[in-house]
KOLBA-945226 format. One record per residue (C-alpha): residue in three letters; chain; x, y, z. Coordinates in nm, 3 decimals. Layout:
node residu = Ala; chaine = A; px = X; py = Y; pz = Z
...
end
This chain:
node residu = Met; chaine = A; px = -0.004; py = 0.002; pz = -0.003
node residu = Pro; chaine = A; px = 0.137; py = 0.339; pz = -0.091
node residu = Arg; chaine = A; px = 0.257; py = 0.553; pz = 0.194
node residu = Trp; chaine = A; px = 0.013; py = 0.838; pz = 0.121
node residu = Arg; chaine = A; px = -0.278; py = 0.596; pz = 0.129
node residu = Ala; chaine = A; px = -0.166; py = 0.436; pz = 0.453
node residu = Phe; chaine = A; px = -0.130; py = 0.796; pz = 0.598
node residu = Leu; chaine = A; px = -0.485; py = 0.888; pz = 0.495
node residu = Ser; chaine = A; px = -0.627; py = 0.559; pz = 0.631
node residu = Ala; chaine = A; px = -0.454; py = 0.629; pz = 0.974
node residu = Ala; chaine = A; px = -0.573; py = 1.005; pz = 0.997
node residu = Pro; chaine = A; px = -0.907; py = 1.073; pz = 1.162
node residu = Ser; chaine = A; px = -1.189; py = 1.159; pz = 0.919
node residu = Pro; chaine = A; px = -1.349; py = 1.512; pz = 0.915
node residu = Cys; chaine = A; px = -1.649; py = 1.369; pz = 1.082
node residu = Ala; chaine = A; px = -1.429; py = 1.243; pz = 1.363
node residu = Tyr; chaine = A; px = -1.294; py = 1.602; pz = 1.391
node residu = Gly; chaine = A; px = -1.649; py = 1.734; pz = 1.400
node residu = Arg; chaine = A; px = -1.764; py = 1.495; pz = 1.672
node residu = Cys; chaine = A; px = -1.465; py = 1.591; pz = 1.883
node residu = Ala; chaine = A; px = -1.536; py = 1.956; pz = 1.841
node residu = Arg; chaine = A; px = -1.896; py = 1.902; pz = 1.939
node residu = Ser; chaine = A; px = -1.803; py = 1.695; pz = 2.243
node residu = Leu; chaine = A; px = -1.556; py = 1.967; pz = 2.355
node residu = Ser; chaine = A; px = -1.832; py = 2.229; pz = 2.319
node residu = Ala; chaine = A; px = -2.073; py = 2.030; pz = 2.520
node residu = Ile; chaine = A; px = -1.822; py = 1.986; pz = 2.795
node residu = Arg; chaine = A; px = -1.751; py = 2.360; pz = 2.802
node residu = Arg; chaine = A; px = -2.128; py = 2.442; pz = 2.823
node residu = Arg; chaine = A; px = -2.172; py = 2.196; pz = 3.108
node residu = Arg; chaine = A; px = -1.881; py = 2.350; pz = 3.292
node residu = His; chaine = A; px = -2.022; py = 2.705; pz = 3.233
node residu = Gln; chaine = A; px = -2.365; py = 2.594; pz = 3.354
node residu = Ala; chaine = A; px = -2.220; py = 2.440; pz = 3.659
node residu = His; chaine = A; px = -2.091; py = 2.781; pz = 3.768
node residu = Arg; chaine = A; px = -2.431; py = 2.961; pz = 3.690
node residu = Pro; chaine = A; px = -2.737; py = 2.944; pz = 3.918
node residu = Glu; chaine = A; px = -3.004; py = 2.716; pz = 3.808
node residu = Gly; chaine = A; px = -3.341; py = 2.841; pz = 3.677
node residu = Ala; chaine = A; px = -3.506; py = 2.813; pz = 4.013
node residu = Thr; chaine = A; px = -3.229; py = 3.010; pz = 4.176
node residu = Leu; chaine = A; px = -3.265; py = 3.279; pz = 3.922
node residu = Arg; chaine = A; px = -3.636; py = 3.301; pz = 3.986
node residu = Phe; chaine = A; px = -3.572; py = 3.321; pz = 4.356
node residu = Trp; chaine = A; px = -3.339; py = 3.619; pz = 4.338
node residu = His; chaine = A; px = -3.567; py = 3.789; pz = 4.082
node residu = Ser; chaine = A; px = -3.857; py = 3.748; pz = 4.313
node residu = Leu; chaine = A; px = -3.656; py = 3.866; pz = 4.618
node residu = Leu; chaine = A; px = -3.540; py = 4.179; pz = 4.430
node residu = Ser; chaine = A; px = -3.895; py = 4.260; pz = 4.315
node residu = Thr; chaine = A; px = -4.028; py = 4.215; pz = 4.673
node residu = Ala; chaine = A; px = -3.743; py = 4.453; pz = 4.800
node residu = Ala; chaine = A; px = -3.826; py = 4.715; pz = 4.539
node residu = Glu; chaine = A; px = -4.202; py = 4.695; pz = 4.624
node residu = Leu; chaine = A; px = -4.132; py = 4.737; pz = 4.998
node residu = Gly; chaine = A; px = -3.904; py = 5.029; pz = 4.928
node residu = Leu; chaine = A; px = -4.180; py = 5.198; pz = 4.727
node residu = Leu; chaine = A; px = -4.423; py = 5.127; pz = 5.011
node residu = Val; chaine = A; px = -4.184; py = 5.286; pz = 5.272
node residu = Leu; chaine = A; px = -4.148; py = 5.587; pz = 5.048
node residu = Leu; chaine = A; px = -4.525; py = 5.635; pz = 5.010
node residu = Ala; chaine = A; px = -4.575; py = 5.599; pz = 5.384
node residu = Ser; chaine = A; px = -4.316; py = 5.852; pz = 5.464
node residu = Cys; chaine = A; px = -4.479; py = 6.101; pz = 5.225
node residu = Ala; chaine = A; px = -4.830; py = 6.025; pz = 5.351
node residu = Gly; chaine = A; px = -4.786; py = 6.228; pz = 5.660
node residu = Arg; chaine = A; px = -4.661; py = 6.540; pz = 5.479
node residu = Pro; chaine = A; px = -4.914; py = 6.800; pz = 5.377
node residu = His; chaine = A; px = -4.945; py = 6.860; pz = 5.018
node residu = Pro; chaine = A; px = -5.112; py = 7.153; pz = 4.856
node residu = Ala; chaine = A; px = -5.471; py = 7.077; pz = 4.766
node residu = Ala; chaine = A; px = -5.648; py = 7.178; pz = 4.445
node residu = Gly; chaine = A; px = -5.782; py = 7.527; pz = 4.448
node residu = Leu; chaine = A; px = -5.558; py = 7.642; pz = 4.747
node residu = Glu; chaine = A; px = -5.510; py = 7.992; pz = 4.625
node residu = Pro; chaine = A; px = -5.666; py = 8.222; pz = 4.879
node residu = Leu; chaine = A; px = -5.912; py = 8.490; pz = 4.760
node residu = Leu; chaine = A; px = -5.754; py = 8.762; pz = 4.965
node residu = Gly; chaine = A; px = -5.393; py = 8.852; pz = 5.014
node residu = Tyr; chaine = A; px = -5.276; py = 8.882; pz = 5.369
node residu = Glu; chaine = A; px = -5.283; py = 9.269; pz = 5.353
node residu = Gln; chaine = A; px = -5.646; py = 9.258; pz = 5.232
node residu = Gln; chaine = A; px = -5.773; py = 9.022; pz = 5.498
node residu = Pro; chaine = A; px = -5.973; py = 9.178; pz = 5.786
node residu = Asp; chaine = A; px = -5.862; py = 9.083; pz = 6.142
node residu = Ser; chaine = A; px = -6.209; py = 8.976; pz = 6.232
node residu = Cys; chaine = A; px = -6.534; py = 8.884; pz = 6.054
node residu = Ala; chaine = A; px = -6.619; py = 9.159; pz = 5.819
node residu = Ala; chaine = A; px = -6.725; py = 9.244; pz = 5.458
node residu = Ser; chaine = A; px = -6.485; py = 9.120; pz = 5.188
node residu = Pro; chaine = A; px = -6.292; py = 9.407; pz = 5.039
node residu = Val; chaine = A; px = -6.322; py = 9.250; pz = 4.690
node residu = Pro; chaine = A; px = -6.435; py = 9.360; pz = 4.444
node residu = Ser; chaine = A; px = -6.334; py = 9.722; pz = 4.512
node residu = Gln; chaine = A; px = -6.609; py = 9.846; pz = 4.268
node residu = Phe; chaine = A; px = -6.935; py = 9.666; pz = 4.326
node residu = Pro; chaine = A; px = -7.109; py = 9.537; pz = 4.024
node residu = Ala; chaine = A; px = -7.479; py = 9.587; pz = 3.937
node residu = Val; chaine = A; px = -7.692; py = 9.294; pz = 3.990
node residu = Gly; chaine = A; px = -7.778; py = 9.286; pz = 3.610
node residu = Asp; chaine = A; px = -7.408; py = 9.247; pz = 3.533
node residu = Val; chaine = A; px = -7.370; py = 8.940; pz = 3.742
node residu = Val; chaine = A; px = -7.696; py = 8.742; pz = 3.681
node residu = Asp; chaine = A; px = -7.996; py = 8.734; pz = 3.449
node residu = Thr; chaine = A; px = -8.258; py = 8.805; pz = 3.708
node residu = Gly; chaine = A; px = -8.558; py = 8.716; pz = 3.480
node residu = Ala; chaine = A; px = -8.416; py = 8.389; pz = 3.390
node residu = Leu; chaine = A; px = -8.317; py = 8.318; pz = 3.752
node residu = Arg; chaine = A; px = -8.667; py = 8.386; pz = 3.892
node residu = Gln; chaine = A; px = -8.821; py = 8.168; pz = 3.627
node residu = Arg; chaine = A; px = -8.607; py = 7.875; pz = 3.718
node residu = Leu; chaine = A; px = -8.652; py = 7.933; pz = 4.087
node residu = Ala; chaine = A; px = -9.030; py = 7.997; pz = 4.075
node residu = Ser; chaine = A; px = -9.117; py = 7.672; pz = 4.262
node residu = Ala; chaine = A; px = -8.840; py = 7.716; pz = 4.525
node residu = Leu; chaine = A; px = -8.933; py = 8.077; pz = 4.601
node residu = Thr; chaine = A; px = -9.287; py = 8.001; pz = 4.697
node residu = Gln; chaine = A; px = -9.167; py = 7.856; pz = 5.033
node residu = Gly; chaine = A; px = -9.151; py = 8.210; pz = 5.183
node residu = Ala; chaine = A; px = -8.788; py = 8.220; pz = 5.267
node residu = Pro; chaine = A; px = -8.535; py = 8.428; pz = 5.074
node residu = Leu; chaine = A; px = -8.268; py = 8.247; pz = 4.887
node residu = Thr; chaine = A; px = -7.906; py = 8.344; pz = 4.924
node residu = Ala; chaine = A; px = -7.626; py = 8.228; pz = 4.712
node residu = Thr; chaine = A; px = -7.251; py = 8.290; pz = 4.754
node residu = Met; chaine = A; px = -7.010; py = 8.282; pz = 4.454
node residu = Glu; chaine = A; px = -6.647; py = 8.334; pz = 4.390
node residu = Phe; chaine = A; px = -6.502; py = 8.438; pz = 4.042
node residu = Ala; chaine = A; px = -6.154; py = 8.339; pz = 3.945
node residu = Ser; chaine = A; px = -5.920; py = 8.576; pz = 3.768
node residu = Asp; chaine = A; px = -6.015; py = 8.437; pz = 3.426
node residu = Gly; chaine = A; px = -6.383; py = 8.515; pz = 3.484
node residu = Ser; chaine = A; px = -6.495; py = 8.158; pz = 3.557
node residu = Val; chaine = A; px = -6.694; py = 8.058; pz = 3.860
node residu = Arg; chaine = A; px = -6.454; py = 7.900; pz = 4.109
node residu = Arg; chaine = A; px = -6.705; py = 7.843; pz = 4.390
node residu = Leu; chaine = A; px = -7.087; py = 7.849; pz = 4.413
node residu = Ala; chaine = A; px = -7.298; py = 7.751; pz = 4.718
node residu = Val; chaine = A; px = -7.651; py = 7.806; pz = 4.812
node residu = Leu; chaine = A; px = -7.698; py = 7.940; pz = 5.168
node residu = Ser; chaine = A; px = -8.052; py = 7.840; pz = 5.280
node residu = Ala; chaine = A; px = -8.231; py = 7.634; pz = 5.531
node residu = Val; chaine = A; px = -8.284; py = 7.355; pz = 5.271
node residu = Thr; chaine = A; px = -8.095; py = 7.032; pz = 5.387
node residu = Asp; chaine = A; px = -8.212; py = 6.806; pz = 5.108
node residu = Ser; chaine = A; px = -7.895; py = 6.746; pz = 4.880
node residu = Gln; chaine = A; px = -8.113; py = 6.697; pz = 4.568
node residu = Thr; chaine = A; px = -8.296; py = 7.034; pz = 4.629
node residu = Ile; chaine = A; px = -7.969; py = 7.209; pz = 4.692
node residu = Ala; chaine = A; px = -7.822; py = 7.059; pz = 4.369
node residu = Val; chaine = A; px = -8.124; py = 7.192; pz = 4.171
node residu = Leu; chaine = A; px = -8.102; py = 7.541; pz = 4.324
node residu = Thr; chaine = A; px = -7.723; py = 7.561; pz = 4.261
node residu = Ala; chaine = A; px = -7.768; py = 7.455; pz = 3.898
node residu = Ala; chaine = A; px = -8.041; py = 7.717; pz = 3.846
node residu = Val; chaine = A; px = -7.818; py = 7.987; pz = 3.981
node residu = Ala; chaine = A; px = -7.518; py = 7.879; pz = 3.792
node residu = Ser; chaine = A; px = -7.710; py = 7.863; pz = 3.461
node residu = Ser; chaine = A; px = -7.832; py = 8.229; pz = 3.518
node residu = Leu; chaine = A; px = -7.493; py = 8.392; pz = 3.578
node residu = Arg; chaine = A; px = -7.356; py = 8.619; pz = 3.307
node residu = Pro; chaine = A; px = -7.005; py = 8.577; pz = 3.176
node residu = Gln; chaine = A; px = -6.747; py = 8.787; pz = 3.363
node residu = Pro; chaine = A; px = -6.452; py = 8.957; pz = 3.207
node residu = Pro; chaine = A; px = -6.100; py = 8.859; pz = 3.334
node residu = Ala; chaine = A; px = -6.010; py = 9.049; pz = 3.657
node residu = Ser; chaine = A; px = -5.867; py = 8.992; pz = 4.000
node residu = Ala; chaine = A; px = -6.049; py = 8.722; pz = 4.183
node residu = Trp; chaine = A; px = -6.372; py = 8.845; pz = 4.357
node residu = Thr; chaine = A; px = -6.664; py = 8.727; pz = 4.554
node residu = Ile; chaine = A; px = -7.032; py = 8.842; pz = 4.612
node residu = Arg; chaine = A; px = -7.347; py = 8.719; pz = 4.776
node residu = Leu; chaine = A; px = -7.669; py = 8.705; pz = 4.583
node residu = Arg; chaine = A; px = -8.002; py = 8.755; pz = 4.775
node residu = Ile; chaine = A; px = -8.330; py = 8.662; pz = 4.606
node residu = Pro; chaine = A; px = -8.647; py = 8.756; pz = 4.806
node residu = Pro; chaine = A; px = -8.953; py = 8.529; pz = 4.760
node residu = Asp; chaine = A; px = -9.219; py = 8.813; pz = 4.735
node residu = Gly; chaine = A; px = -9.104; py = 8.940; pz = 4.387
node residu = Ala; chaine = A; px = -8.886; py = 9.218; pz = 4.537
node residu = Ala; chaine = A; px = -8.575; py = 9.299; pz = 4.343
node residu = Thr; chaine = A; px = -8.286; py = 9.062; pz = 4.356
node residu = Arg; chaine = A; px = -7.977; py = 9.232; pz = 4.501
node residu = Val; chaine = A; px = -7.603; py = 9.165; pz = 4.543
node residu = Glu; chaine = A; px = -7.420; py = 9.203; pz = 4.874
node residu = Arg; chaine = A; px = -7.068; py = 9.186; pz = 4.983
node residu = Ser; chaine = A; px = -6.955; py = 8.843; pz = 5.110
node residu = Glu; chaine = A; px = -6.855; py = 8.808; pz = 5.480
node residu = Phe; chaine = A; px = -6.504; py = 8.693; pz = 5.540
node residu = Cys; chaine = A; px = -6.390; py = 8.544; pz = 5.879
node residu = Pro; chaine = A; px = -6.008; py = 8.477; pz = 5.915
node residu = Pro; chaine = A; px = -5.866; py = 8.154; pz = 6.053
node residu = Val; chaine = A; px = -5.857; py = 8.099; pz = 6.435
node residu = Pro; chaine = A; px = -5.586; py = 7.890; pz = 6.600
node residu = Leu; chaine = A; px = -5.725; py = 7.592; pz = 6.794
node residu = Glu; chaine = A; px = -5.424; py = 7.546; pz = 7.024
node residu = Ser; chaine = A; px = -5.250; py = 7.810; pz = 7.238
node residu = Pro; chaine = A; px = -4.887; py = 7.699; pz = 7.211
node residu = Gly; chaine = A; px = -4.715; py = 7.888; pz = 6.943
node residu = Pro; chaine = A; px = -4.357; py = 7.892; pz = 6.819
node residu = Gln; chaine = A; px = -4.210; py = 7.987; pz = 7.165
node residu = Leu; chaine = A; px = -3.862; py = 7.877; pz = 7.275
node residu = Gly; chaine = A; px = -3.990; py = 7.765; pz = 7.618
node residu = Arg; chaine = A; px = -4.095; py = 7.438; pz = 7.454
node residu = Ala; chaine = A; px = -3.749; py = 7.351; pz = 7.304
node residu = Ile; chaine = A; px = -3.626; py = 7.011; pz = 7.387
node residu = Ala; chaine = A; px = -3.308; py = 6.978; pz = 7.181
node residu = Pro; chaine = A; px = -2.985; py = 7.085; pz = 7.359
node residu = Met; chaine = A; px = -2.840; py = 7.419; pz = 7.246
node residu = Thr; chaine = A; px = -2.472; py = 7.515; pz = 7.215
node residu = Leu; chaine = A; px = -2.328; py = 7.835; pz = 7.371
node residu = Asp; chaine = A; px = -2.331; py = 8.007; pz = 7.037
node residu = Gln; chaine = A; px = -2.706; py = 7.931; pz = 6.985
node residu = Ile; chaine = A; px = -2.773; py = 8.057; pz = 7.340
node residu = Glu; chaine = A; px = -2.589; py = 8.375; pz = 7.253
node residu = Glu; chaine = A; px = -2.793; py = 8.407; pz = 6.935
node residu = Leu; chaine = A; px = -3.117; py = 8.372; pz = 7.126
node residu = Arg; chaine = A; px = -3.002; py = 8.645; pz = 7.373
node residu = Arg; chaine = A; px = -2.955; py = 8.892; pz = 7.088
node residu = Ala; chaine = A; px = -3.258; py = 8.768; pz = 6.895
node residu = Glu; chaine = A; px = -3.509; py = 9.027; pz = 6.751
node residu = Pro; chaine = A; px = -3.886; py = 8.977; pz = 6.693
node residu = Phe; chaine = A; px = -3.988; py = 8.754; pz = 6.416
node residu = Arg; chaine = A; px = -4.293; py = 8.704; pz = 6.199
node residu = Ile; chaine = A; px = -4.409; py = 8.391; pz = 6.015
node residu = Arg; chaine = A; px = -4.697; py = 8.395; pz = 5.768
node residu = Leu; chaine = A; px = -4.904; py = 8.065; pz = 5.740
node residu = Leu; chaine = A; px = -5.120; py = 7.954; pz = 5.445
node residu = Val; chaine = A; px = -5.416; py = 7.755; pz = 5.612
node residu = Asp; chaine = A; px = -5.628; py = 7.526; pz = 5.394
node residu = Arg; chaine = A; px = -5.993; py = 7.478; pz = 5.410
node residu = Thr; chaine = A; px = -5.949; py = 7.205; pz = 5.659
node residu = Gly; chaine = A; px = -5.743; py = 7.405; pz = 5.901
node residu = Val; chaine = A; px = -5.405; py = 7.246; pz = 5.817
node residu = Val; chaine = A; px = -5.101; py = 7.457; pz = 5.756
node residu = Met; chaine = A; px = -4.983; py = 7.402; pz = 5.397
node residu = Gln; chaine = A; px = -4.719; py = 7.677; pz = 5.380
node residu = Ala; chaine = A; px = -4.500; py = 7.865; pz = 5.630
node residu = Asn; chaine = A; px = -4.301; py = 8.167; pz = 5.519
node residu = Leu; chaine = A; px = -4.048; py = 8.355; pz = 5.744
node residu = Val; chaine = A; px = -4.149; py = 8.721; pz = 5.671
node residu = Gln; chaine = A; px = -3.924; py = 8.878; pz = 5.943
node residu = Ser; chaine = A; px = -3.614; py = 8.702; pz = 6.069
node residu = Ser; chaine = A; px = -3.520; py = 8.715; pz = 6.438
node residu = Gly; chaine = A; px = -3.146; py = 8.722; pz = 6.349
node residu = Ser; chaine = A; px = -3.102; py = 8.375; pz = 6.496
node residu = Ser; chaine = A; px = -3.111; py = 8.078; pz = 6.260
node residu = Phe; chaine = A; px = -3.181; py = 7.848; pz = 6.556
node residu = Gln; chaine = A; px = -3.485; py = 8.037; pz = 6.675
node residu = Asp; chaine = A; px = -3.621; py = 8.097; pz = 6.314
node residu = Gln; chaine = A; px = -3.597; py = 7.722; pz = 6.230
node residu = Phe; chaine = A; px = -3.760; py = 7.618; pz = 6.560
node residu = Ala; chaine = A; px = -4.034; py = 7.879; pz = 6.513
node residu = Leu; chaine = A; px = -4.110; py = 7.749; pz = 6.160
node residu = Asp; chaine = A; px = -4.116; py = 7.391; pz = 6.288
node residu = Arg; chaine = A; px = -4.370; py = 7.485; pz = 6.565
node residu = Ala; chaine = A; px = -4.579; py = 7.702; pz = 6.332
node residu = Arg; chaine = A; px = -4.623; py = 7.415; pz = 6.082
node residu = Gln; chaine = A; px = -4.765; py = 7.191; pz = 6.359
node residu = Arg; chaine = A; px = -5.047; py = 7.435; pz = 6.452
node residu = Arg; chaine = A; px = -5.401; py = 7.362; pz = 6.368
node residu = Phe; chaine = A; px = -5.680; py = 7.619; pz = 6.294
node residu = Arg; chaine = A; px = -6.045; py = 7.673; pz = 6.257
node residu = Pro; chaine = A; px = -6.039; py = 7.746; pz = 5.886
node residu = Ala; chaine = A; px = -6.139; py = 8.079; pz = 5.743
node residu = Val; chaine = A; px = -6.503; py = 8.105; pz = 5.611
node residu = Leu; chaine = A; px = -6.647; py = 8.311; pz = 5.337
node residu = Asp; chaine = A; px = -7.016; py = 8.332; pz = 5.377
node residu = Gly; chaine = A; px = -7.002; py = 8.029; pz = 5.597
node residu = Val; chaine = A; px = -6.811; py = 7.816; pz = 5.349
node residu = Pro; chaine = A; px = -6.452; py = 7.713; pz = 5.452
node residu = Val; chaine = A; px = -6.181; py = 7.865; pz = 5.233
node residu = Pro; chaine = A; px = -5.801; py = 7.883; pz = 5.237
node residu = Ala; chaine = A; px = -5.657; py = 8.198; pz = 5.391
node residu = Trp; chaine = A; px = -5.343; py = 8.352; pz = 5.566
node residu = Tyr; chaine = A; px = -5.254; py = 8.374; pz = 5.928
node residu = Glu; chaine = A; px = -4.955; py = 8.551; pz = 6.076
node residu = Val; chaine = A; px = -4.761; py = 8.443; pz = 6.391
node residu = Arg; chaine = A; px = -4.559; py = 8.709; pz = 6.570
node residu = Ser; chaine = A; px = -4.317; py = 8.678; pz = 6.856
node residu = Arg; chaine = A; px = -4.411; py = 8.845; pz = 7.180
node residu = Arg; chaine = A; px = -4.089; py = 9.038; pz = 7.238
end
């Protein structure tokens, strides 16, 4: 037999090389898989990480739940300088409108014909936003039936005339039952009233103070803090209007002021957001 033929017969065939390569690849895959977690282990870690992420989100939500957040429509009708110190007529609008500019009295009486036969005057309070839209409308009457109140409110709302853009303002509409002329009146505003006596006073401090902070307090001046109280009596915003000159006292006063609770301001008996100012006694 020629040498070249004997050499070819002794050499492994291409198929043998392919089988060897496939065997080596299989061995490598098994070794690699031996160092990787199995499918069940992967699912376990994925489930554990997902649970941890959900718990972290719940903790974050719980920590934010106790913080006050501004509610919708929190803008107060009156600035602090405009607010009366006690219950009084609202100063806005400065120029009082004619009743015919606010409501179509003929259409209103026609829609309220059945309601006005009860012999009691009907009073409605309304607040107009700066864009002329009606931001708040309520019927002030002895009627307690929710369905009747809804009908009366809808009748008043459908009779209002469009208003031009202007600063926010409010009025009270009084409709007599005996055919007398409908008239507009100024709304009555009552400011918020604190429900608890302790204010931002330093006598309630618990945290230890350094000598520098004590010296700051000794030289501190009067301070003023302005609070925005929402319609539920909760402080939604606290602004330091006048600093005492002591950062320790200012921060402590702000923290105490945020914890206060109030009887909310009312406009024609309806709770509304308003301002309240805390002033130091010295």
